C-alpha positions, 0 to 999 in steps of 0.5 A: 526631765529626771527618770526614776527608776520605775520609769526607766526605758529600755532600749531594745536595740541595745544588748544588756551585757556589752551595750552594743547593737543587738541587731534584733529585728523582732519589731519588723515583719520578717523574723529575726535571728533572735527567734531561731537561736538558743540562748543559754538559760544561764546567760538569760539568768545572769541579767538584772531584773530591769533587762530581763525579757525586755531586750535581746542579748547580741549574737557575740555575747551568746557566742562568747558565752557559749565558748566559755569566755567572759563577757 
């Protein structure tokens, strides 16, 4: 089966920047770290439309961005 652009599935456990595990637990009954952290708007806006708002950026990528390092 071939997926077309309209049916691509986003893996919510994968960081859209580094492709590593984002450790998001928002699907669990407990609150996740991602609900209590301030993610810079500029970083969110840098995501492509396919990933924006569908998956969490990992803590490491957020920290790197805040420190001004390339991600």
